Predicted model as a PDB file, atoms N, CA, C, CB and O in Angstrom, pLDDT in the B-factor column:
MODEL        1                                                                  
ATOM      1  N   MET A   1     102.945  74.508  84.560  1.00 92.00           N  
ATOM      2  CA  MET A   1     101.611  74.966  84.865  1.00 92.00           C  
ATOM      3  C   MET A   1     101.258  76.210  84.053  1.00 92.00           C  
ATOM      4  CB  MET A   1     101.482  75.248  86.349  1.00 92.00           C  
ATOM      5  O   MET A   1     100.120  76.387  83.616  1.00 92.00           O  
ATOM      6  N   GLU A   2     102.241  77.048  83.867  1.00 93.00           N  
ATOM      7  CA  GLU A   2     102.025  78.272  83.096  1.00 93.00           C  
ATOM      8  C   GLU A   2     101.658  77.936  81.650  1.00 93.00           C  
ATOM      9  CB  GLU A   2     103.285  79.167  83.136  1.00 93.00           C  
ATOM     10  O   GLU A   2     100.773  78.563  81.066  1.00 93.00           O  
ATOM     11  N   GLU A   3     102.334  76.956  81.085  1.00 94.00           N  
ATOM     12  CA  GLU A   3     102.050  76.553  79.703  1.00 94.00           C  
ATOM     13  C   GLU A   3     100.672  75.919  79.576  1.00 94.00           C  
ATOM     14  CB  GLU A   3     103.115  75.579  79.206  1.00 94.00           C  
ATOM     15  O   GLU A   3      99.990  76.117  78.570  1.00 94.00           O  
ATOM     16  N   LEU A   4     100.258  75.163  80.578  1.00 94.00           N  
ATOM     17  CA  LEU A   4      98.927  74.553  80.563  1.00 94.00           C  
ATOM     18  C   LEU A   4      97.854  75.634  80.516  1.00 94.00           C  
ATOM     19  CB  LEU A   4      98.724  73.650  81.799  1.00 94.00           C  
ATOM     20  O   LEU A   4      96.924  75.551  79.713  1.00 94.00           O  
ATOM     21  N   LEU A   5      97.976  76.634  81.361  1.00 96.00           N  
ATOM     22  CA  LEU A   5      96.999  77.720  81.392  1.00 96.00           C  
ATOM     23  C   LEU A   5      96.980  78.488  80.075  1.00 96.00           C  
ATOM     24  CB  LEU A   5      97.302  78.672  82.548  1.00 96.00           C  
ATOM     25  O   LEU A   5      95.915  78.836  79.564  1.00 96.00           O  
ATOM     26  N   LYS A   6      98.151  78.746  79.538  1.00 96.00           N  
ATOM     27  CA  LYS A   6      98.239  79.483  78.276  1.00 96.00           C  
ATOM     28  C   LYS A   6      97.621  78.681  77.128  1.00 96.00           C  
ATOM     29  CB  LYS A   6      99.706  79.823  77.954  1.00 96.00           C  
ATOM     30  O   LYS A   6      96.945  79.244  76.266  1.00 96.00           O  
ATOM     31  N   THR A   7      97.852  77.383  77.119  1.00 96.00           N  
ATOM     32  CA  THR A   7      97.296  76.527  76.069  1.00 96.00           C  
ATOM     33  C   THR A   7      95.774  76.489  76.136  1.00 96.00           C  
ATOM     34  CB  THR A   7      97.861  75.107  76.183  1.00 96.00           C  
ATOM     35  O   THR A   7      95.102  76.594  75.110  1.00 96.00           O  
ATOM     36  N   ILE A   8      95.235  76.341  77.325  1.00 96.00           N  
ATOM     37  CA  ILE A   8      93.773  76.318  77.491  1.00 96.00           C  
ATOM     38  C   ILE A   8      93.164  77.629  77.004  1.00 96.00           C  
ATOM     39  CB  ILE A   8      93.393  76.071  78.973  1.00 96.00           C  
ATOM     40  O   ILE A   8      92.197  77.622  76.242  1.00 96.00           O  
ATOM     41  N   ALA A   9      93.726  78.746  77.440  1.00 96.00           N  
ATOM     42  CA  ALA A   9      93.174  80.058  77.088  1.00 96.00           C  
ATOM     43  C   ALA A   9      93.318  80.345  75.599  1.00 96.00           C  
ATOM     44  CB  ALA A   9      93.861  81.157  77.895  1.00 96.00           C  
ATOM     45  O   ALA A   9      92.420  80.929  74.993  1.00 96.00           O  
ATOM     46  N   THR A  10      94.420  79.949  75.013  1.00 96.00           N  
ATOM     47  CA  THR A  10      94.659  80.212  73.592  1.00 96.00           C  
ATOM     48  C   THR A  10      93.611  79.538  72.721  1.00 96.00           C  
ATOM     49  CB  THR A  10      96.053  79.736  73.189  1.00 96.00           C  
ATOM     50  O   THR A  10      93.200  80.088  71.699  1.00 96.00           O  
ATOM     51  N   GLU A  11      93.181  78.357  73.121  1.00 96.00           N  
ATOM     52  CA  GLU A  11      92.173  77.643  72.342  1.00 96.00           C  
ATOM     53  C   GLU A  11      90.773  78.240  72.488  1.00 96.00           C  
ATOM     54  CB  GLU A  11      92.147  76.193  72.753  1.00 96.00           C  
ATOM     55  O   GLU A  11      89.901  77.968  71.662  1.00 96.00           O  
ATOM     56  N   LEU A  12      90.549  79.034  73.506  1.00 95.00           N  
ATOM     57  CA  LEU A  12      89.226  79.614  73.731  1.00 95.00           C  
ATOM     58  C   LEU A  12      89.013  80.960  73.044  1.00 95.00           C  
ATOM     59  CB  LEU A  12      89.000  79.774  75.197  1.00 95.00           C  
ATOM     60  O   LEU A  12      87.879  81.315  72.722  1.00 95.00           O  
ATOM     61  N   VAL A  13      90.082  81.708  72.818  1.00 96.00           N  
ATOM     62  CA  VAL A  13      89.942  83.088  72.355  1.00 96.00           C  
ATOM     63  C   VAL A  13      90.168  83.220  70.854  1.00 96.00           C  
ATOM     64  CB  VAL A  13      90.912  83.985  73.096  1.00 96.00           C  
ATOM     65  O   VAL A  13      90.690  82.314  70.204  1.00 96.00           O  
ATOM     66  N   GLU A  14      89.763  84.370  70.319  1.00 96.00           N  
ATOM     67  CA  GLU A  14      90.009  84.670  68.909  1.00 96.00           C  
ATOM     68  C   GLU A  14      91.364  85.349  68.718  1.00 96.00           C  
ATOM     69  CB  GLU A  14      88.892  85.558  68.351  1.00 96.00           C  
ATOM     70  O   GLU A  14      92.090  85.031  67.777  1.00 96.00           O  
ATOM     71  N   ASP A  15      91.707  86.289  69.613  1.00 94.00           N  
ATOM     72  CA  ASP A  15      92.972  87.013  69.520  1.00 94.00           C  
ATOM     73  C   ASP A  15      94.036  86.257  70.332  1.00 94.00           C  
ATOM     74  CB  ASP A  15      92.813  88.487  70.035  1.00 94.00           C  
ATOM     75  O   ASP A  15      94.293  86.573  71.493  1.00 94.00           O  
ATOM     76  N   LYS A  16      94.637  85.267  69.697  1.00 94.00           N  
ATOM     77  CA  LYS A  16      95.580  84.385  70.382  1.00 94.00           C  
ATOM     78  C   LYS A  16      96.869  85.089  70.794  1.00 94.00           C  
ATOM     79  CB  LYS A  16      95.911  83.216  69.498  1.00 94.00           C  
ATOM     80  O   LYS A  16      97.530  84.664  71.742  1.00 94.00           O  
ATOM     81  N   ASP A  17      97.231  86.163  70.091  1.00 95.00           N  
ATOM     82  CA  ASP A  17      98.457  86.895  70.433  1.00 95.00           C  
ATOM     83  C   ASP A  17      98.316  87.702  71.720  1.00 95.00           C  
ATOM     84  CB  ASP A  17      98.842  87.822  69.293  1.00 95.00           C  
ATOM     85  O   ASP A  17      99.319  88.059  72.338  1.00 95.00           O  
ATOM     86  N   ALA A  18      97.087  87.991  72.127  1.00 95.00           N  
ATOM     87  CA  ALA A  18      96.864  88.808  73.315  1.00 95.00           C  
ATOM     88  C   ALA A  18      96.893  87.990  74.606  1.00 95.00           C  
ATOM     89  CB  ALA A  18      95.540  89.525  73.199  1.00 95.00           C  
ATOM     90  O   ALA A  18      96.836  88.558  75.697  1.00 95.00           O  
ATOM     91  N   VAL A  19      96.981  86.667  74.495  1.00 96.00           N  
ATOM     92  CA  VAL A  19      96.984  85.819  75.680  1.00 96.00           C  
ATOM     93  C   VAL A  19      98.365  85.847  76.320  1.00 96.00           C  
ATOM     94  CB  VAL A  19      96.576  84.369  75.325  1.00 96.00           C  
ATOM     95  O   VAL A  19      99.376  85.599  75.663  1.00 96.00           O  
ATOM     96  N   SER A  20      98.388  86.156  77.619  1.00 96.00           N  
ATOM     97  CA  SER A  20      99.647  86.097  78.359  1.00 96.00           C  
ATOM     98  C   SER A  20      99.359  85.657  79.785  1.00 96.00           C  
ATOM     99  CB  SER A  20     100.377  87.473  78.341  1.00 96.00           C  
ATOM    100  O   SER A  20      98.267  85.862  80.314  1.00 96.00           O  
ATOM    101  N   VAL A  21     100.364  85.050  80.387  1.00 97.00           N  
ATOM    102  CA  VAL A  21     100.230  84.559  81.756  1.00 97.00           C  
ATOM    103  C   VAL A  21     101.407  85.089  82.559  1.00 97.00           C  
ATOM    104  CB  VAL A  21     100.170  82.991  81.805  1.00 97.00           C  
ATOM    105  O   VAL A  21     102.560  84.962  82.147  1.00 97.00           O  
ATOM    106  N   THR A  22     101.107  85.690  83.717  1.00 97.00           N  
ATOM    107  CA  THR A  22     102.163  86.103  84.632  1.00 97.00           C  
ATOM    108  C   THR A  22     101.993  85.312  85.923  1.00 97.00           C  
ATOM    109  CB  THR A  22     102.123  87.651  84.899  1.00 97.00           C  
ATOM    110  O   THR A  22     100.883  84.956  86.316  1.00 97.00           O  
ATOM    111  N   VAL A  23     103.117  85.050  86.566  1.00 96.00           N  
ATOM    112  CA  VAL A  23     103.107  84.231  87.775  1.00 96.00           C  
ATOM    113  C   VAL A  23     103.721  85.021  88.918  1.00 96.00           C  
ATOM    114  CB  VAL A  23     103.872  82.900  87.555  1.00 96.00           C  
ATOM    115  O   VAL A  23     104.827  85.550  88.803  1.00 96.00           O  
ATOM    116  N   ASP A  24     102.987  85.095  90.027  1.00 95.00           N  
ATOM    117  CA  ASP A  24     103.515  85.727  91.234  1.00 95.00           C  
ATOM    118  C   ASP A  24     104.330  84.706  92.018  1.00 95.00           C  
ATOM    119  CB  ASP A  24     102.367  86.307  92.110  1.00 95.00           C  
ATOM    120  O   ASP A  24     104.145  83.498  91.871  1.00 95.00           O  
ATOM    121  N   ASP A  25     105.222  85.205  92.841  1.00 93.00           N  
ATOM    122  CA  ASP A  25     105.973  84.321  93.727  1.00 93.00           C  
ATOM    123  C   ASP A  25     105.039  83.723  94.773  1.00 93.00           C  
ATOM    124  CB  ASP A  25     107.135  85.081  94.408  1.00 93.00           C  
ATOM    125  O   ASP A  25     103.957  84.248  95.036  1.00 93.00           O  
ATOM    126  N   GLU A  26     105.469  82.643  95.346  1.00 93.00           N  
ATOM    127  CA  GLU A  26     104.683  81.966  96.370  1.00 93.00           C  
ATOM    128  C   GLU A  26     104.479  82.903  97.562  1.00 93.00           C  
ATOM    129  CB  GLU A  26     105.376  80.650  96.817  1.00 93.00           C  
ATOM    130  O   GLU A  26     105.435  83.499  98.056  1.00 93.00           O  
ATOM    131  N   ASN A  27     103.229  83.031  98.022  1.00 93.00           N  
ATOM    132  CA  ASN A  27     102.960  83.924  99.155  1.00 93.00           C  
ATOM    133  C   ASN A  27     103.149  83.180 100.480  1.00 93.00           C  
ATOM    134  CB  ASN A  27     101.524  84.500  99.063  1.00 93.00           C  
ATOM    135  O   ASN A  27     103.588  82.030 100.491  1.00 93.00           O  
ATOM    136  N   GLU A  28     102.819  83.835 101.591  1.00 94.00           N  
ATOM    137  CA  GLU A  28     103.083  83.249 102.906  1.00 94.00           C  
ATOM    138  C   GLU A  28     102.257  81.998 103.192  1.00 94.00           C  
ATOM    139  CB  GLU A  28     102.820  84.270 103.973  1.00 94.00           C  
ATOM    140  O   GLU A  28     102.646  81.183 104.028  1.00 94.00           O  
ATOM    141  N   GLU A  29     101.122  81.833 102.511  1.00 93.00           N  
ATOM    142  CA  GLU A  29     100.325  80.610 102.679  1.00 93.00           C  
ATOM    143  C   GLU A  29     100.781  79.490 101.747  1.00 93.00           C  
ATOM    144  CB  GLU A  29      98.851  80.910 102.433  1.00 93.00           C  
ATOM    145  O   GLU A  29     100.239  78.386 101.797  1.00 93.00           O  
ATOM    146  N   GLY A  30     101.761  79.761 100.906  1.00 93.00           N  
ATOM    147  CA  GLY A  30     102.256  78.751  99.972  1.00 93.00           C  
ATOM    148  C   GLY A  30     101.474  78.668  98.680  1.00 93.00           C  
ATOM    149  O   GLY A  30     101.553  77.666  97.970  1.00 93.00           O  
ATOM    150  N   ILE A  31     100.715  79.716  98.363  1.00 96.00           N  
ATOM    151  CA  ILE A  31      99.883  79.730  97.156  1.00 96.00           C  
ATOM    152  C   ILE A  31     100.580  80.530  96.063  1.00 96.00           C  
ATOM    153  CB  ILE A  31      98.481  80.326  97.454  1.00 96.00           C  
ATOM    154  O   ILE A  31     101.062  81.638  96.299  1.00 96.00           O  
ATOM    155  N   ILE A  32     100.626  79.960  94.878  1.00 96.00           N  
ATOM    156  CA  ILE A  32     101.185  80.644  93.710  1.00 96.00           C  
ATOM    157  C   ILE A  32     100.007  81.179  92.897  1.00 96.00           C  
ATOM    158  CB  ILE A  32     102.099  79.678  92.843  1.00 96.00           C  
ATOM    159  O   ILE A  32      99.093  80.426  92.561  1.00 96.00           O  
ATOM    160  N   VAL A  33     100.026  82.473  92.580  1.00 96.00           N  
ATOM    161  CA  VAL A  33      98.925  83.100  91.843  1.00 96.00           C  
ATOM    162  C   VAL A  33      99.323  83.251  90.379  1.00 96.00           C  
ATOM    163  CB  VAL A  33      98.554  84.486  92.459  1.00 96.00           C  
ATOM    164  O   VAL A  33     100.359  83.833  90.054  1.00 96.00           O  
ATOM    165  N   TYR A  34      98.473  82.712  89.502  1.00 97.00           N  
ATOM    166  CA  TYR A  34      98.650  82.843  88.056  1.00 97.00           C  
ATOM    167  C   TYR A  34      97.655  83.877  87.558  1.00 97.00           C  
ATOM    168  CB  TYR A  34      98.455  81.468  87.322  1.00 97.00           C  
ATOM    169  O   TYR A  34      96.461  83.775  87.841  1.00 97.00           O  
ATOM    170  N   HIS A  35      98.133  84.870  86.820  1.00 97.00           N  
ATOM    171  CA  HIS A  35      97.277  85.913  86.249  1.00 97.00           C  
ATOM    172  C   HIS A  35      97.160  85.666  84.755  1.00 97.00           C  
ATOM    173  CB  HIS A  35      97.845  87.345  86.539  1.00 97.00           C  
ATOM    174  O   HIS A  35      98.160  85.679  84.037  1.00 97.00           O  
ATOM    175  N   LEU A  36      95.941  85.442  84.287  1.00 97.00           N  
ATOM    176  CA  LEU A  36      95.668  85.229  82.870  1.00 97.00           C  
ATOM    177  C   LEU A  36      95.184  86.536  82.269  1.00 97.00           C  
ATOM    178  CB  LEU A  36      94.619  84.097  82.658  1.00 97.00           C  
ATOM    179  O   LEU A  36      94.199  87.107  82.738  1.00 97.00           O  
ATOM    180  N   HIS A  37      95.863  87.016  81.241  1.00 97.00           N  
ATOM    181  CA  HIS A  37      95.498  88.254  80.558  1.00 97.00           C  
ATOM    182  C   HIS A  37      95.044  87.910  79.140  1.00 97.00           C  
ATOM    183  CB  HIS A  37      96.695  89.264  80.536  1.00 97.00           C  
ATOM    184  O   HIS A  37      95.762  87.241  78.397  1.00 97.00           O  
ATOM    185  N   VAL A  38      93.849  88.371  78.771  1.00 96.00           N  
ATOM    186  CA  VAL A  38      93.324  88.187  77.421  1.00 96.00           C  
ATOM    187  C   VAL A  38      92.814  89.530  76.919  1.00 96.00           C  
ATOM    188  CB  VAL A  38      92.191  87.108  77.391  1.00 96.00           C  
ATOM    189  O   VAL A  38      92.683  90.483  77.687  1.00 96.00           O  
ATOM    190  N   ALA A  39      92.527  89.596  75.617  1.00 95.00           N  
ATOM    191  CA  ALA A  39      91.976  90.821  75.036  1.00 95.00           C  
ATOM    192  C   ALA A  39      90.596  91.095  75.634  1.00 95.00           C  
ATOM    193  CB  ALA A  39      91.889  90.710  73.484  1.00 95.00           C  
ATOM    194  O   ALA A  39      89.870  90.172  76.003  1.00 95.00           O  
ATOM    195  N   GLU A  40      90.255  92.364  75.721  1.00 95.00           N  
ATOM    196  CA  GLU A  40      88.964  92.763  76.295  1.00 95.00           C  
ATOM    197  C   GLU A  40      87.794  92.120  75.551  1.00 95.00           C  
ATOM    198  CB  GLU A  40      88.820  94.289  76.268  1.00 95.00           C  
ATOM    199  O   GLU A  40      86.792  91.754  76.166  1.00 95.00           O  
ATOM    200  N   SER A  41      87.918  91.982  74.238  1.00 95.00           N  
ATOM    201  CA  SER A  41      86.834  91.394  73.443  1.00 95.00           C  
ATOM    202  C   SER A  41      86.689  89.895  73.684  1.00 95.00           C  
ATOM    203  CB  SER A  41      87.074  91.652  71.965  1.00 95.00           C  
ATOM    204  O   SER A  41      85.634  89.335  73.386  1.00 95.00           O  
ATOM    205  N   ASP A  42      87.705  89.234  74.209  1.00 95.00           N  
ATOM    206  CA  ASP A  42      87.661  87.796  74.468  1.00 95.00           C  
ATOM    207  C   ASP A  42      87.357  87.460  75.929  1.00 95.00           C  
ATOM    208  CB  ASP A  42      88.974  87.170  74.072  1.00 95.00           C  
ATOM    209  O   ASP A  42      87.302  86.285  76.292  1.00 95.00           O  
ATOM    210  N   MET A  43      87.163  88.457  76.751  1.00 95.00           N  
ATOM    211  CA  MET A  43      86.946  88.214  78.175  1.00 95.00           C  
ATOM    212  C   MET A  43      85.713  87.340  78.418  1.00 95.00           C  
ATOM    213  CB  MET A  43      86.800  89.540  78.916  1.00 95.00           C  
ATOM    214  O   MET A  43      85.739  86.457  79.275  1.00 95.00           O  
ATOM    215  N   GLY A  44      84.651  87.579  77.682  1.00 94.00           N  
ATOM    216  CA  GLY A  44      83.429  86.787  77.837  1.00 94.00           C  
ATOM    217  C   GLY A  44      83.623  85.336  77.450  1.00 94.00           C  
ATOM    218  O   GLY A  44      83.003  84.452  78.043  1.00 94.00           O  
ATOM    219  N   ARG A  45      84.469  85.072  76.472  1.00 94.00           N  
ATOM    220  CA  ARG A  45      84.743  83.702  76.053  1.00 94.00           C  
ATOM    221  C   ARG A  45      85.481  82.929  77.137  1.00 94.00           C  
ATOM    222  CB  ARG A  45      85.555  83.697  74.763  1.00 94.00           C  
ATOM    223  O   ARG A  45      85.256  81.732  77.318  1.00 94.00           O  
ATOM    224  N   VAL A  46      86.355  83.610  77.850  1.00 96.00           N  
ATOM    225  CA  VAL A  46      87.144  82.943  78.883  1.00 96.00           C  
ATOM    226  C   VAL A  46      86.333  82.766  80.166  1.00 96.00           C  
ATOM    227  CB  VAL A  46      88.424  83.739  79.173  1.00 96.00           C  
ATOM    228  O   VAL A  46      86.496  81.769  80.870  1.00 96.00           O  
ATOM    229  N   ILE A  47      85.467  83.719  80.472  1.00 95.00           N  
ATOM    230  CA  ILE A  47      84.671  83.625  81.691  1.00 95.00           C  
ATOM    231  C   ILE A  47      83.468  82.705  81.488  1.00 95.00           C  
ATOM    232  CB  ILE A  47      84.205  85.017  82.132  1.00 95.00           C  
ATOM    233  O   ILE A  47      83.169  81.881  82.353  1.00 95.00           O  
ATOM    234  N   GLY A  48      82.786  82.836  80.373  1.00 95.00           N  
ATOM    235  CA  GLY A  48      81.639  81.976  80.085  1.00 95.00           C  
ATOM    236  C   GLY A  48      80.385  82.426  80.804  1.00 95.00           C  
ATOM    237  O   GLY A  48      80.413  83.344  81.625  1.00 95.00           O  
ATOM    238  N   LYS A  49      79.288  81.768  80.483  1.00 96.00           N  
ATOM    239  CA  LYS A  49      78.010  82.099  81.120  1.00 96.00           C  
ATOM    240  C   LYS A  49      78.063  81.703  82.586  1.00 96.00           C  
ATOM    241  CB  LYS A  49      76.827  81.389  80.404  1.00 96.00           C  
ATOM    242  O   LYS A  49      78.387  80.567  82.933  1.00 96.00           O  
ATOM    243  N   GLN A  50      77.741  82.661  83.431  1.00 96.00           N  
ATOM    244  CA  GLN A  50      77.747  82.498  84.883  1.00 96.00           C  
ATOM    245  C   GLN A  50      79.098  81.999  85.402  1.00 96.00           C  
ATOM    246  CB  GLN A  50      76.646  81.534  85.301  1.00 96.00           C  
ATOM    247  O   GLN A  50      79.165  81.381  86.464  1.00 96.00           O  
ATOM    248  N   GLY A  51      80.157  82.262  84.663  1.00 96.00           N  
ATOM    249  CA  GLY A  51      81.500  81.913  85.110  1.00 96.00           C  
ATOM    250  C   GLY A  51      81.852  80.444  85.007  1.00 96.00           C  
ATOM    251  O   GLY A  51      82.800  79.989  85.646  1.00 96.00           O  
ATOM    252  N   ARG A  52      81.107  79.699  84.216  1.00 97.00           N  
ATOM    253  CA  ARG A  52      81.328  78.250  84.145  1.00 97.00           C  
ATOM    254  C   ARG A  52      82.665  77.886  83.533  1.00 97.00           C  
ATOM    255  CB  ARG A  52      80.228  77.601  83.353  1.00 97.00           C  
ATOM    256  O   ARG A  52      83.333  76.973  84.019  1.00 97.00           O  
ATOM    257  N   ILE A  53      83.070  78.573  82.483  1.00 96.00           N  
ATOM    258  CA  ILE A  53      84.354  78.253  81.851  1.00 96.00           C  
ATOM    259  C   ILE A  53      85.497  78.643  82.774  1.00 96.00           C  
ATOM    260  CB  ILE A  53      84.493  78.972  80.489  1.00 96.00           C  
ATOM    261  O   ILE A  53      86.477  77.907  82.890  1.00 96.00           O  
ATOM    262  N   ALA A  54      85.383  79.793  83.434  1.00 96.00           N  
ATOM    263  CA  ALA A  54      86.418  80.214  84.381  1.00 96.00           C  
ATOM    264  C   ALA A  54      86.550  79.199  85.512  1.00 96.00           C  
ATOM    265  CB  ALA A  54      86.096  81.612  84.953  1.00 96.00           C  
ATOM    266  O   ALA A  54      87.665  78.871  85.916  1.00 96.00           O  
ATOM    267  N   LYS A  55      85.432  78.699  86.025  1.00 97.00           N  
ATOM    268  CA  LYS A  55      85.475  77.682  87.080  1.00 97.00           C  
ATOM    269  C   LYS A  55      86.139  76.406  86.573  1.00 97.00           C  
ATOM    270  CB  LYS A  55      84.054  77.373  87.593  1.00 97.00           C  
ATOM    271  O   LYS A  55      86.923  75.783  87.289  1.00 97.00           O  
ATOM    272  N   ALA A  56      85.826  76.017  85.340  1.00 97.00           N  
ATOM    273  CA  ALA A  56      86.417  74.801  84.774  1.00 97.00           C  
ATOM    274  C   ALA A  56      87.929  74.954  84.603  1.00 97.00           C  
ATOM    275  CB  ALA A  56      85.764  74.467  83.420  1.00 97.00           C  
ATOM    276  O   ALA A  56      88.685  74.019  84.866  1.00 97.00           O  
ATOM    277  N   ILE A  57      88.362  76.127  84.166  1.00 96.00           N  
ATOM    278  CA  ILE A  57      89.801  76.387  84.029  1.00 96.00           C  
ATOM    279  C   ILE A  57      90.476  76.267  85.387  1.00 96.00           C  
ATOM    280  CB  ILE A  57      90.056  77.791  83.419  1.00 96.00           C  
ATOM    281  O   ILE A  57      91.545  75.669  85.502  1.00 96.00           O  
ATOM    282  N   ARG A  58      89.860  76.830  86.402  1.00 96.00           N  
ATOM    283  CA  ARG A  58      90.449  76.775  87.751  1.00 96.00           C  
ATOM    284  C   ARG A  58      90.508  75.346  88.275  1.00 96.00           C  
ATOM    285  CB  ARG A  58      89.646  77.650  88.723  1.00 96.00           C  
ATOM    286  O   ARG A  58      91.479  74.971  88.931  1.00 96.00           O  
ATOM    287  N   VAL A  59      89.480  74.540  87.996  1.00 96.00           N  
ATOM    288  CA  VAL A  59      89.470  73.144  88.435  1.00 96.00           C  
ATOM    289  C   VAL A  59      90.596  72.363  87.758  1.00 96.00           C  
ATOM    290  CB  VAL A  59      88.105  72.490  88.130  1.00 96.00           C  
ATOM    291  O   VAL A  59      91.299  71.594  88.413  1.00 96.00           O  
ATOM    292  N   ILE A  60      90.766  72.558  86.465  1.00 96.00           N  
ATOM    293  CA  ILE A  60      91.830  71.865  85.735  1.00 96.00           C  
ATOM    294  C   ILE A  60      93.196  72.272  86.264  1.00 96.00           C  
ATOM    295  CB  ILE A  60      91.737  72.161  84.232  1.00 96.00           C  
ATOM    296  O   ILE A  60      94.071  71.427  86.454  1.00 96.00           O  
ATOM    297  N   MET A  61      93.375  73.555  86.499  1.00 96.00           N  
ATOM    298  CA  MET A  61      94.669  74.028  86.998  1.00 96.00           C  
ATOM    299  C   MET A  61      94.960  73.512  88.407  1.00 96.00           C  
ATOM    300  CB  MET A  61      94.709  75.552  86.988  1.00 96.00           C  
ATOM    301  O   MET A  61      96.096  73.147  88.708  1.00 96.00           O  
ATOM    302  N   ARG A  62      93.950  73.479  89.267  1.00 95.00           N  
ATOM    303  CA  ARG A  62      94.165  72.948  90.624  1.00 95.00           C  
ATOM    304  C   ARG A  62      94.493  71.465  90.574  1.00 95.00           C  
ATOM    305  CB  ARG A  62      92.923  73.181  91.506  1.00 95.00           C  
ATOM    306  O   ARG A  62      95.336  70.990  91.334  1.00 95.00           O  
ATOM    307  N   ALA A  63      93.832  70.730  89.683  1.00 95.00           N  
ATOM    308  CA  ALA A  63      94.115  69.301  89.550  1.00 95.00           C  
ATOM    309  C   ALA A  63      95.554  69.081  89.081  1.00 95.00           C  
ATOM    310  CB  ALA A  63      93.125  68.643  88.567  1.00 95.00           C  
ATOM    311  O   ALA A  63      96.247  68.196  89.584  1.00 95.00           O  
ATOM    312  N   GLY A  64      95.992  69.878  88.128  1.00 94.00           N  
ATOM    313  CA  GLY A  64      97.371  69.776  87.660  1.00 94.00           C  
ATOM    314  C   GLY A  64      98.370  70.174  88.731  1.00 94.00           C  
ATOM    315  O   GLY A  64      99.456  69.601  88.815  1.00 94.00           O  
ATOM    316  N   ALA A  65      98.012  71.144  89.544  1.00 94.00           N  
ATOM    317  CA  ALA A  65      98.917  71.614  90.593  1.00 94.00           C  
ATOM    318  C   ALA A  65      99.092  70.574  91.689  1.00 94.00           C  
ATOM    319  CB  ALA A  65      98.401  72.914  91.192  1.00 94.00           C  
ATOM    320  O   ALA A  65     100.177  70.447  92.255  1.00 94.00           O  
ATOM    321  N   THR A  66      98.038  69.834  91.991  1.00 94.00           N  
ATOM    322  CA  THR A  66      98.174  68.812  93.028  1.00 94.00           C  
ATOM    323  C   THR A  66      99.108  67.695  92.578  1.00 94.00           C  
ATOM    324  CB  THR A  66      96.803  68.236  93.392  1.00 94.00           C  
ATOM    325  O   THR A  66      99.751  67.054  93.409  1.00 94.00           O  
ATOM    326  N   ARG A  67      99.187  67.459  91.289  1.00 94.00           N  
ATOM    327  CA  ARG A  67     100.113  66.433  90.783  1.00 94.00           C  
ATOM    328  C   ARG A  67     101.570  66.817  91.015  1.00 94.00           C  
ATOM    329  CB  ARG A  67      99.878  66.198  89.292  1.00 94.00           C  
ATOM    330  O   ARG A  67     102.421  65.944  91.186  1.00 94.00           O  
ATOM    331  N   VAL A  68     101.863  68.113  91.023  1.00 92.00           N  
ATOM    332  CA  VAL A  68     103.236  68.577  91.264  1.00 92.00           C  
ATOM    333  C   VAL A  68     103.381  69.166  92.666  1.00 92.00           C  
ATOM    334  CB  VAL A  68     103.641  69.624  90.211  1.00 92.00           C  
ATOM    335  O   VAL A  68     104.356  69.855  92.963  1.00 92.00           O  
ATOM    336  N   ASP A  69     102.394  68.884  93.525  1.00 93.00           N  
ATOM    337  CA  ASP A  69     102.432  69.260  94.934  1.00 93.00           C  
ATOM    338  C   ASP A  69     102.544  70.773  95.138  1.00 93.00           C  
ATOM    339  CB  ASP A  69     103.591  68.567  95.615  1.00 93.00           C  
ATOM    340  O   ASP A  69     103.403  71.249  95.881  1.00 93.00           O  
ATOM    341  N   GLN A  70     101.655  71.525  94.462  1.00 93.00           N  
ATOM    342  CA  GLN A  70     101.602  72.978  94.595  1.00 93.00           C  
ATOM    343  C   GLN A  70     100.186  73.402  94.957  1.00 93.00           C  
ATOM    344  CB  GLN A  70     102.064  73.672  93.288  1.00 93.00           C  
ATOM    345  O   GLN A  70      99.225  72.665  94.736  1.00 93.00           O  
ATOM    346  N   LYS A  71     100.075  74.587  95.511  1.00 95.00           N  
ATOM    347  CA  LYS A  71      98.777  75.224  95.723  1.00 95.00           C  
ATOM    348  C   LYS A  71      98.754  76.447  94.823  1.00 95.00           C  
ATOM    349  CB  LYS A  71      98.537  75.609  97.246  1.00 95.00           C  
ATOM    350  O   LYS A  71      99.654  77.285  94.879  1.00 95.00           O  
ATOM    351  N   ILE A  72      97.723  76.548  93.993  1.00 95.00           N  
ATOM    352  CA  ILE A  72      97.666  77.670  93.053  1.00 95.00           C  
ATOM    353  C   ILE A  72      96.307  78.342  93.103  1.00 95.00           C  
ATOM    354  CB  ILE A  72      97.968  77.197  91.626  1.00 95.00           C  
ATOM    355  O   ILE A  72      95.337  77.814  93.648  1.00 95.00           O  
ATOM    356  N   MET A  73      96.277  79.536  92.509  1.00 96.00           N  
ATOM    357  CA  MET A  73      95.048  80.293  92.329  1.00 96.00           C  
ATOM    358  C   MET A  73      95.148  80.957  90.954  1.00 96.00           C  
ATOM    359  CB  MET A  73      94.834  81.359  93.491  1.00 96.00           C  
ATOM    360  O   MET A  73      96.207  81.465  90.584  1.00 96.00           O  
ATOM    361  N   VAL A  74      94.059  80.954  90.206  1.00 96.00           N  
ATOM    362  CA  VAL A  74      94.054  81.563  88.879  1.00 96.00           C  
ATOM    363  C   VAL A  74      93.159  82.787  88.915  1.00 96.00           C  
ATOM    364  CB  VAL A  74      93.575  80.555  87.791  1.00 96.00           C  
ATOM    365  O   VAL A  74      91.998  82.708  89.318  1.00 96.00           O  
ATOM    366  N   GLU A  75      93.703  83.921  88.491  1.00 96.00           N  
ATOM    367  CA  GLU A  75      92.928  85.158  88.362  1.00 96.00           C  
ATOM    368  C   GLU A  75      92.903  85.550  86.900  1.00 96.00           C  
ATOM    369  CB  GLU A  75      93.526  86.309  89.239  1.00 96.00           C  
ATOM    370  O   GLU A  75      93.924  85.513  86.213  1.00 96.00           O  
ATOM    371  N   ILE A  76      91.721  85.924  86.433  1.00 94.00           N  
ATOM    372  CA  ILE A  76      91.558  86.322  85.033  1.00 94.00           C  
ATOM    373  C   ILE A  76      91.472  87.834  84.997  1.00 94.00           C  
ATOM    374  CB  ILE A  76      90.287  85.662  84.381  1.00 94.00           C  
ATOM    375  O   ILE A  76      90.554  88.429  85.562  1.00 94.00           O  
ATOM    376  N   ASP A  77      92.441  88.455  84.325  1.00 88.00           N  
ATOM    377  CA  ASP A  77      92.529  89.913  84.237  1.00 88.00           C  
ATOM    378  C   ASP A  77      92.187  90.379  82.829  1.00 88.00           C  
ATOM    379  CB  ASP A  77      93.937  90.400  84.634  1.00 88.00           C  
ATOM    380  O   ASP A  77      92.205  91.578  82.554  1.00 88.00           O  
TER     381      ASP A  77                                                      
ENDMDL                                                                          
END                                                                             
């Protein structure tokens, strides 16, 4: 799942070296939180107009997580 998120974000940004993903341990509700870090100048590219790209990234990640029987949340930092 971490590689999927990194691949999606890398294709959206200009500064590909600044993309990193950190993963928190599963919390008490069973949710794994993925933190996506990109360069400040690429933040708008990842979020998109009215957050549409960010929502699409979250939908793709949730769909992938259900295939491996996980609950996830994606935060863009």
